[in-house]
C-alpha positions as CSV (number, residue, x, y, z in Angstrom):
1,M,30.2,102.4,-130.6
2,F,27.4,102.3,-133.1
3,I,29.9,102.8,-136.0
4,L,32.0,99.9,-134.6
5,F,28.9,97.8,-134.3
6,I,28.0,98.6,-137.9
7,L,31.5,97.8,-139.1
8,V,31.7,94.5,-137.3
9,T,28.2,93.5,-138.6
10,S,29.2,94.4,-142.2
11,V,32.4,92.4,-141.9
12,A,30.5,89.4,-140.5
13,Y,27.9,89.7,-143.2
14,F,30.4,89.8,-146.1
15,R,32.3,86.9,-144.5
16,L,29.1,84.9,-144.3
17,V,28.3,85.6,-147.9
18,D,31.8,84.4,-148.9
19,F,31.3,81.2,-146.9
20,Q,27.9,80.7,-148.5
21,H,29.5,80.9,-152.0
22,I,32.1,78.3,-151.1
23,L,29.6,76.0,-149.5
24,S,27.3,76.4,-152.6
25,H,30.2,75.4,-154.8
26,V,30.8,72.3,-152.9
27,T,27.1,71.4,-152.8
28,E,26.3,72.2,-156.4
29,E,29.5,71.1,-158.2
30,S,31.7,68.8,-156.1
31,I,29.0,66.6,-154.5
32,P,27.2,65.9,-157.8
33,K,30.5,64.7,-159.3
34,L,30.8,62.3,-156.4
35,A,27.3,61.0,-157.1
36,V,28.2,60.7,-160.8
37,S,31.2,58.5,-160.0
38,G,28.9,56.0,-158.2
39,Q,26.6,55.9,-161.3
40,V,29.7,55.2,-163.5
41,Y,30.6,52.2,-161.4
42,S,27.0,50.8,-161.7
43,E,26.8,51.4,-165.5
44,V,30.2,49.8,-166.1
45,N,29.1,46.7,-164.3
46,N,25.9,46.7,-166.4
47,L,28.0,47.1,-169.5
48,T,30.1,44.1,-168.6
49,F,27.0,42.0,-168.1
50,M,25.4,43.2,-171.4
51,T,28.7,42.5,-173.3
52,E,28.5,38.9,-172.0
53,N,24.9,38.7,-173.3
54,L,26.0,40.0,-176.7
55,T,28.7,37.4,-176.9
56,R,26.2,34.6,-176.1
57,A,23.3,35.9,-178.4
58,N,22.0,33.0,-180.5
59,N,19.4,34.8,-182.5
60,E,18.7,38.1,-184.2
61,A,16.2,39.2,-181.6
62,A,18.7,38.7,-178.7
63,L,21.4,40.4,-180.7
64,R,19.2,43.4,-181.4
65,I,18.1,43.7,-177.7
66,S,21.7,43.5,-176.5
67,N,22.8,46.1,-179.0
68,Q,20.1,48.5,-178.0
69,E,20.9,48.1,-174.3
70,I,24.6,48.5,-174.9
71,Q,24.0,51.7,-176.9
72,R,21.9,53.1,-174.1
73,L,24.6,52.3,-171.6
74,I,27.4,53.8,-173.8
75,S,25.2,57.0,-174.3
76,H,24.7,57.3,-170.5
77,L,28.4,56.7,-169.7
78,R,29.3,59.4,-172.3
79,T,26.9,61.8,-170.6
80,L,28.4,61.0,-167.2
81,A,32.0,61.2,-168.5
82,S,31.4,64.6,-169.9
83,T,31.0,65.9,-166.3
84,Y,34.7,65.1,-165.8
85,E,35.8,68.2,-167.7
86,T,39.5,67.8,-166.7
87,D,39.8,64.2,-168.1
88,P,38.9,63.9,-171.8
89,Y,40.7,60.5,-171.8
90,L,37.5,58.9,-170.4
91,L,35.6,60.0,-173.5
92,R,38.3,58.7,-175.8
93,Q,38.1,55.3,-174.0
94,L,34.4,55.2,-174.6
95,D,35.0,55.8,-178.3
96,A,37.3,52.8,-178.4
97,L,34.8,50.7,-176.4
98,E,32.0,51.6,-178.8
99,L,34.2,50.7,-181.8
100,E,35.1,47.3,-180.3
101,L,31.5,46.6,-179.4
102,S,30.4,47.4,-182.9
103,E,33.0,44.9,-184.3
104,L,31.9,42.3,-181.7
105,S,28.3,42.8,-182.8
106,E,29.2,42.2,-186.4
107,L,31.0,39.0,-185.5
108,V,28.0,37.7,-183.5
109,A,25.7,38.6,-186.4
110,L,27.9,36.7,-188.8
111,R,28.0,33.7,-186.4
112,I,24.1,33.8,-186.2
113,S,23.9,33.9,-190.0
114,Y,26.2,30.9,-190.3
115,E,23.9,29.0,-187.8
116,T,20.9,29.9,-189.9
117,Q,22.6,28.9,-193.1
118,L,23.7,25.6,-191.5
119,S,20.1,24.8,-190.4
120,N,18.8,25.5,-194.0
121,Q,21.5,23.3,-195.4
122,Y,20.6,20.4,-193.1
123,E,16.9,20.7,-194.2
124,A,18.0,20.5,-197.8
125,M,20.3,17.6,-197.1
126,Y,17.6,15.6,-195.3
127,A,15.1,16.3,-198.1
128,L,17.6,14.9,-200.7
129,Y,18.2,11.9,-198.4
130,E,14.4,11.1,-198.2
131,E,14.0,11.6,-201.9
132,L,16.9,9.2,-202.7
133,L,15.5,6.5,-200.4
134,S,12.1,6.9,-202.0
135,I,13.4,6.6,-205.6
136,A,15.7,3.7,-204.8
137,A,12.8,1.8,-203.1
138,R,10.5,2.5,-206.1
139,H,13.2,1.2,-208.5
140,A,13.6,-2.0,-206.5
141,I,9.9,-2.6,-206.6
142,E,9.7,-1.9,-210.3
143,T,12.7,-4.0,-211.3
144,G,12.2,-6.7,-208.7
145,Q,15.7,-6.2,-207.3
146,E,16.0,-6.7,-203.5
147,D,19.7,-6.2,-203.1
148,I,19.6,-2.4,-202.4
149,F,20.0,-2.8,-198.6
150,G,23.8,-2.2,-198.7
151,W,23.3,0.9,-200.9
152,Q,20.6,2.2,-198.5
153,L,23.0,1.5,-195.5
154,T,25.8,3.5,-197.2
155,L,23.4,6.4,-197.8
156,A,22.3,6.3,-194.1
157,T,26.0,6.4,-193.2
158,V,26.4,9.6,-195.2
159,A,23.4,11.1,-193.4
160,S,24.8,10.0,-190.0
161,D,28.3,11.5,-190.8
162,A,26.6,14.7,-191.8
163,G,24.8,14.8,-188.4
164,K,28.1,14.2,-186.6
165,I,29.6,17.3,-188.3
166,R,27.0,19.5,-186.7
167,I,27.9,18.4,-183.1
168,Q,31.7,18.2,-183.7
169,N,33.7,21.1,-182.2
170,R,37.1,20.4,-183.8
171,I,38.1,21.1,-187.3
172,G,40.3,18.0,-187.9
173,P,37.5,15.5,-187.3
174,I,35.1,17.5,-189.4
175,R,37.5,17.3,-192.4
176,A,37.9,13.6,-191.8
177,L,34.1,13.2,-191.8
178,S,34.0,15.2,-195.0
179,R,36.4,12.9,-196.7
180,E,34.5,9.9,-195.5
181,I,31.3,11.4,-196.9
182,D,32.9,12.0,-200.3
183,T,34.2,8.4,-200.5
184,N,30.7,7.0,-199.6
185,I,28.9,9.3,-202.1
186,N,31.3,8.2,-204.9
187,A,30.6,4.6,-204.0
188,L,26.9,5.3,-204.2
189,K,27.3,7.0,-207.6
190,A,29.3,4.0,-208.9
191,V,26.3,1.7,-208.2
192,W,24.0,3.7,-210.5
193,R,26.6,5.1,-213.0
194,D,26.3,2.1,-215.5
195,K,22.5,1.7,-215.1
196,S,20.4,3.1,-217.9
197,G,17.1,4.8,-217.6
198,T,15.6,8.0,-216.3
199,M,15.7,6.8,-212.7
200,G,19.4,6.1,-212.8
201,I,20.1,9.5,-214.1
202,Q,17.8,11.0,-211.5
203,I,19.5,9.3,-208.6
204,T,23.0,10.2,-209.9
205,T,21.9,13.9,-210.2
206,L,20.5,13.8,-206.7
207,L,23.7,12.3,-205.3
208,S,25.7,15.1,-207.0
209,A,23.4,17.6,-205.3
210,L,23.8,15.9,-202.0
211,D,27.6,15.9,-202.4
212,D,27.5,19.7,-203.2
213,T,25.3,20.3,-200.2
214,L,27.7,18.5,-197.9
215,N,31.2,19.1,-199.3
216,G,30.7,22.1,-201.7
217,D,32.6,25.4,-201.2
218,E,29.5,26.6,-199.3
219,G,28.5,23.2,-198.1
220,I,27.8,22.0,-194.6
221,A,31.4,21.0,-193.8
222,N,32.9,24.3,-194.8
223,T,30.1,26.3,-193.1
224,R,30.6,24.4,-189.9
225,I,34.4,25.0,-190.0
226,L,33.8,28.7,-190.6
227,Q,31.3,28.7,-187.7
228,L,33.8,27.2,-185.3
229,Q,36.5,29.7,-186.4
230,L,34.1,32.6,-185.9
231,R,33.1,31.3,-182.5
232,G,36.8,31.4,-181.3
233,R,37.2,35.0,-182.7
234,T,33.9,36.0,-180.9
235,L,35.1,34.6,-177.6
236,G,38.5,36.3,-178.0
237,R,36.9,39.7,-178.8
238,G,34.6,39.3,-175.9
239,N,37.5,38.8,-173.5
240,F,39.4,41.7,-175.0
241,L,36.3,43.9,-174.4
242,R,36.0,42.8,-170.8
243,N,39.6,44.0,-170.2
244,L,38.8,47.3,-171.9
245,I,35.8,47.8,-169.6
246,L,37.8,47.0,-166.5
247,D,40.5,49.5,-167.6
248,Y,37.8,52.1,-168.1
249,A,36.4,51.4,-164.6
250,Q,39.9,51.9,-163.1
251,N,40.3,55.2,-164.8
252,A,36.9,56.3,-163.6
253,E,37.9,55.3,-160.1
254,L,41.1,57.5,-160.3
255,E,38.9,60.4,-161.4
256,A,36.5,59.8,-158.6
257,G,39.5,59.9,-156.1
258,R,40.6,63.2,-157.6
259,V,37.1,64.6,-157.1
260,N,37.0,63.3,-153.6
261,R,40.3,65.0,-152.7
262,Q,39.0,68.2,-154.2
263,V,36.0,68.1,-151.9
264,V,38.3,67.6,-148.9
265,I,40.5,70.5,-149.9
266,E,37.4,72.7,-150.4
267,T,36.0,71.6,-147.1
268,Q,39.3,72.5,-145.4
269,K,39.4,75.9,-147.0
270,T,35.9,76.5,-145.9
271,S,36.8,75.5,-142.3
272,Q,39.8,77.8,-142.3
273,K,37.9,80.8,-143.6
274,V,35.2,80.3,-141.0
275,K,37.8,80.0,-138.2
276,Q,39.4,83.2,-139.4
277,Q,36.0,84.9,-139.5
278,I,35.3,83.8,-135.9
279,R,38.6,85.2,-134.7
280,I,37.8,88.6,-136.3
281,I,34.4,88.7,-134.8
282,G,35.7,87.6,-131.4
283,I,38.3,90.5,-131.4
284,A,35.6,92.9,-132.4
285,A,33.2,91.5,-129.8
286,L,35.6,92.5,-127.0
287,I,35.2,96.1,-128.2
288,T,31.5,96.2,-129.1
289,T,28.7,94.3,-127.4
290,I,27.6,90.9,-126.1
291,I,25.5,90.5,-129.2
292,I,28.6,90.0,-131.3
293,V,29.9,87.5,-128.8
294,S,26.6,85.6,-129.0
295,I,26.8,85.6,-132.8
296,S,30.4,84.3,-132.7
297,Y,29.3,81.5,-130.3
298,L,26.5,80.5,-132.5
299,L,28.7,80.3,-135.6
300,K,31.2,78.2,-133.7
301,V,28.6,75.7,-132.5
302,R,26.6,75.5,-135.7
303,V,29.3,75.8,-138.3
304,V,32.9,75.4,-137.2
305,N,32.6,72.4,-135.0
306,R,30.5,70.5,-137.5
307,L,32.8,71.3,-140.4
308,A,35.8,70.3,-138.2
309,N,34.1,67.0,-137.5
310,L,33.3,66.5,-141.2
311,N,37.0,67.3,-142.0
312,R,38.2,64.7,-139.5
313,H,35.8,62.2,-140.8
314,V,37.0,62.7,-144.4
315,R,40.7,62.5,-143.3
316,A,40.0,59.3,-141.5
317,L,38.3,57.7,-144.5
318,L,41.2,58.8,-146.8
319,Q,43.7,57.1,-144.4
320,G,41.6,53.9,-144.5
321,R,40.5,54.1,-140.8
322,D,36.9,53.4,-139.6
323,S,35.1,56.6,-138.8
324,H,31.5,57.4,-137.8
325,L,30.1,60.9,-138.1
326,S,26.8,61.9,-136.6
327,L,25.6,65.4,-137.5
328,T,22.2,66.8,-136.6
329,G,20.3,69.4,-138.5
330,N,18.9,70.0,-141.9
331,D,21.4,72.1,-143.8
332,E,24.2,71.9,-146.5
333,I,26.8,70.4,-144.0
334,T,24.5,67.6,-143.1
335,D,23.8,67.0,-146.8
336,I,27.5,66.8,-147.5
337,A,28.1,64.3,-144.7
338,D,25.2,62.1,-145.8
339,T,26.3,62.2,-149.5
340,L,29.9,61.4,-148.5
341,D,28.9,58.4,-146.5
342,V,26.8,57.0,-149.4
343,F,29.7,57.6,-151.8
344,V,32.2,55.9,-149.5
345,S,30.0,52.8,-149.0
346,T,29.5,52.6,-152.8
347,V,33.3,52.8,-153.5
348,A,34.1,50.2,-150.8
349,E,31.6,47.8,-152.3
350,Q,33.0,48.3,-155.8
351,N,36.6,47.9,-154.6
352,K,35.7,44.7,-152.9
353,M,34.1,43.4,-156.1
354,L,37.2,44.4,-158.2
355,L,39.5,42.8,-155.7
356,T,37.5,39.5,-155.8
357,M,37.8,39.5,-159.6
358,S,41.5,40.2,-159.6
359,M,42.2,37.3,-157.1
360,S,40.3,34.6,-159.2
361,D,41.4,32.8,-162.3
362,G,39.1,33.7,-165.1
363,L,39.0,30.2,-166.7
364,T,38.8,27.8,-163.7
365,G,37.2,30.0,-161.1
366,I,39.8,29.0,-158.4
367,P,42.4,31.5,-156.9
368,N,45.1,32.8,-159.2
369,R,48.8,33.5,-158.9
370,R,48.2,36.8,-157.2
371,A,46.1,35.2,-154.5
372,F,48.8,32.5,-154.1
373,D,51.5,35.1,-153.5
374,E,49.5,36.7,-150.8
375,R,48.5,33.4,-149.2
376,I,52.0,31.9,-149.1
377,A,53.4,35.1,-147.4
378,M,50.7,34.7,-144.7
379,E,51.3,31.0,-144.2
380,L,55.1,31.5,-143.9
381,A,54.5,33.9,-141.0
382,T,52.0,31.6,-139.3
383,C,54.1,28.5,-139.6
384,K,57.2,30.4,-138.3
385,R,55.2,31.8,-135.3
386,H,53.9,28.3,-134.3
387,A,56.9,26.3,-135.5
388,W,54.7,24.2,-137.9
389,P,55.7,22.3,-141.0
390,L,54.5,23.8,-144.3
391,T,53.8,21.7,-147.4
392,V,54.1,23.3,-150.8
393,I,53.1,21.3,-153.9
394,L,53.7,22.3,-157.5
395,L,52.0,20.1,-160.2
396,D,52.1,20.2,-164.0
397,V,49.9,18.4,-166.5
398,D,52.0,15.9,-168.4
399,Y,52.4,16.6,-172.2
400,F,49.8,19.3,-172.1
401,K,51.2,21.0,-175.2
402,L,50.6,17.8,-177.2
403,Y,47.0,17.8,-175.8
404,N,46.4,21.4,-177.0
405,D,48.0,20.8,-180.4
406,N,45.9,17.7,-181.1
407,Y,42.6,18.4,-179.3
408,G,42.4,22.1,-179.7
409,H,42.6,25.0,-177.2
410,L,38.9,24.8,-176.3
411,E,39.4,21.2,-175.2
412,G,42.5,22.3,-173.4
413,D,40.6,24.9,-171.4
414,S,37.9,22.3,-170.6
415,C,40.6,19.9,-169.3
416,L,42.1,22.6,-167.0
417,V,38.6,23.4,-165.6
418,K,38.1,19.6,-164.8
419,L,41.5,19.4,-163.1
420,A,40.7,22.5,-161.0
421,H,37.5,20.8,-159.8
422,V,39.5,17.6,-158.9
423,L,42.0,19.7,-156.9
424,E,39.2,21.5,-155.0
425,K,37.6,18.2,-154.1
426,Q,40.9,17.0,-152.4
427,K,40.8,19.8,-149.8
428,I,40.0,18.5,-146.3
429,R,40.6,21.5,-144.1
430,S,39.5,25.1,-144.5
431,T,43.2,26.1,-144.4
432,D,44.1,24.0,-147.4
433,F,44.7,26.2,-150.4
434,V,44.6,25.3,-154.2
435,C,45.3,27.7,-157.1
436,R,46.1,27.9,-160.7
437,Y,49.8,28.9,-160.7
438,G,50.0,29.6,-164.5
439,G,49.3,27.9,-167.8
440,E,48.9,24.2,-167.0
441,E,50.6,24.5,-163.6
442,F,48.7,24.4,-160.2
443,A,50.0,25.0,-156.7
444,V,48.8,23.7,-153.3
445,L,49.6,25.0,-149.7
446,L,49.0,22.7,-146.7
447,P,49.9,24.4,-143.4
448,D,50.8,22.2,-140.4
449,T,51.2,19.1,-142.6
450,D,54.1,16.6,-142.1
451,P,55.7,14.5,-144.9
452,E,53.2,11.6,-144.3
453,G,50.3,13.9,-144.8
454,A,51.9,15.6,-147.8
455,E,52.5,12.2,-149.5
456,H,48.9,11.2,-148.8
457,F,47.6,14.4,-150.3
458,A,49.9,14.2,-153.4
459,K,48.8,10.6,-154.0
460,R,45.2,11.6,-153.8
461,I,45.7,14.4,-156.4
462,K,47.6,12.1,-158.8
463,D,45.0,9.3,-158.5
464,G,42.1,11.7,-158.6
465,V,43.3,13.2,-161.8
466,F,44.0,9.8,-163.3
467,S,40.5,8.5,-162.3
468,V,38.7,11.3,-164.2
469,E,39.9,9.6,-167.4
470,I,40.4,12.6,-169.6
471,P,41.5,11.0,-172.9
472,H,45.1,11.9,-174.1
473,E,45.9,9.4,-176.9
474,H,49.0,11.5,-177.8
475,S,50.7,11.2,-174.4
476,P,53.8,9.0,-174.5
477,I,53.1,7.6,-171.0
478,S,49.4,7.0,-170.9
479,N,46.1,7.1,-172.9
480,R,44.7,9.7,-170.4
481,I,45.6,12.9,-168.7
482,S,48.1,12.6,-165.9
483,V,50.1,15.0,-163.6
484,S,53.6,15.2,-162.1
485,L,54.0,16.7,-158.7
486,G,56.9,18.3,-156.8
487,V,56.3,18.2,-153.0
488,V,58.4,20.0,-150.4
489,V,57.8,19.9,-146.6
490,H,59.7,22.6,-144.7
491,Y,59.9,22.5,-140.8
492,F,59.8,26.1,-139.6
493,T,61.5,27.3,-136.5
494,H,61.0,30.7,-134.8
495,E,64.3,31.9,-136.2
496,D,63.7,30.6,-139.7
497,T,64.6,33.0,-142.6
498,I,63.6,30.9,-145.6
499,S,61.7,32.8,-148.3
500,A,58.7,31.9,-150.4
501,Q,61.0,32.0,-153.5
502,T,63.3,29.4,-152.0
503,L,60.5,27.0,-151.1
504,L,59.0,27.3,-154.6
505,K,62.5,26.6,-156.0
506,I,62.8,23.4,-154.0
507,A,59.3,22.4,-155.0
508,D,60.1,23.1,-158.7
509,D,63.3,21.0,-158.4
510,A,61.2,18.2,-157.0
511,L,58.7,18.6,-159.9
512,Y,61.6,18.4,-162.3
513,K,62.8,15.1,-160.7
514,A,59.3,13.7,-161.0
515,K,59.3,14.5,-164.7
516,Q,62.8,13.1,-165.2
517,N,61.7,9.8,-163.5
518,G,58.9,9.2,-166.0
519,R,56.1,11.6,-165.0
520,N,52.7,10.6,-163.6
521,Q,54.3,10.5,-160.1
522,Y,55.4,12.8,-157.3
523,T,58.8,13.5,-155.7
524,L,59.0,14.6,-152.0
525,D,61.7,16.8,-150.5
526,V,62.0,17.6,-146.7
527,S,63.9,20.6,-145.4
528,G,64.5,22.6,-142.2
529,D,65.6,21.7,-138.7
530,I,63.1,19.0,-137.8
531,M,64.1,18.4,-134.2
532,L,64.3,22.1,-133.2
533,A,61.0,22.8,-135.0
534,K,59.2,19.9,-133.1
535,Q,60.7,21.1,-129.8
536,Q,59.6,24.7,-130.3
537,S,56.1,23.6,-131.5
538,A,55.7,21.4,-128.4
539,N,56.6,24.4,-126.1
């Protein structure tokens, strides 16, 4: 009996040692990796924010601070990524991010240098302007001439045009101002060209210097044009970097999911080994003493049941179900459960943030096409269930390509943002939905809205856009921005089988008719079994 007791005790001891090794592996390797994934999410969000700061830096101090913070974040992310030993792709992505950030930093530094150069050039220009006025006034006093007012007015026009160049955000008008400045300076030179004396030569020389400062190869006009071109490149590079960072975050999320599944598998293995151990001890306990039975009972209560609860909790979380786990004690199992709950809450918050970003239009801030596709599927089901009419509106900005070609893409983007604000203001009910459908197209969903309400809403949109008075001198139909709308009202019945694609096709056809009829108007189409829908809705 004593030999049996020793044998059972030895088996139990070695099984417990094996269990301790497995549990230590989970605690010392797997759980830290779960914690690292949460840090990766936090640092990626910080990197996105600092990249925006770098893009907007307007002086060398801000640029230097942003670069230092970004280097710190990249270094930390590289340290964290090295813990994922099975996925070297994360490190390669960081290399690409670091290279792109370096190129963005160079663009921002060049933009800041252009801004500094422009400020210096304006100081030199105003100094020349003041000196010319002083010399001309002195000449008028010395010669007794009082007819220099027109000359002074032309010189003031040159200075005014130079000031307009600094606030102008389009290259075409800058070049037009440059040509006007050149014409005016030539006219100013012509006044003094035939006049003898040192003062005439001095004024002509100063006018040449002023012309070079304004229209030279490295003058104010060319510097401002280079500055605008560089600003566009900087914004484009910043948007590209934002997409790279989001891609890195998605890959890190996949790696975190792999680590999470690994923890689940290891936990299951641990649970199975402990159950096997309990069975062996139980069989031996029937042969030996009540002490072995007590030990088996203690193991079952303190280890197996808690691990089984932890395993069920993890499975429920992986399946997307709500689960609450309450474990008492102060051991490794409790630590695993607490760490897992922290990780799950962190991942849920990050997923919610990424989902919100993916459902919004980056330019206008209103819902995008993806949000529209989900919303229209929901509204179709609701209107079919209640036998309601559903209004779908597609609207397109009239001659928007001409607007972009003549005013520039920056003004085009600003125009789309203003139109989005106009559409948002037209919403009356919380169920009304407005989104950017794509390019210069927007879409509206109005559940439980009949043709009269649809026409009223479409007219408010058309008039609201027109009342904003966004200039469009190149539009064949108006001197301001206008929109064309295609409106469809479909009466749903309980048996209706119409799809979202069909409704959008009808709305698109109505939009085409509105354009064919001269634009800046809406066309309404009504479909469905109206009488049956109204009868089912009343019941």
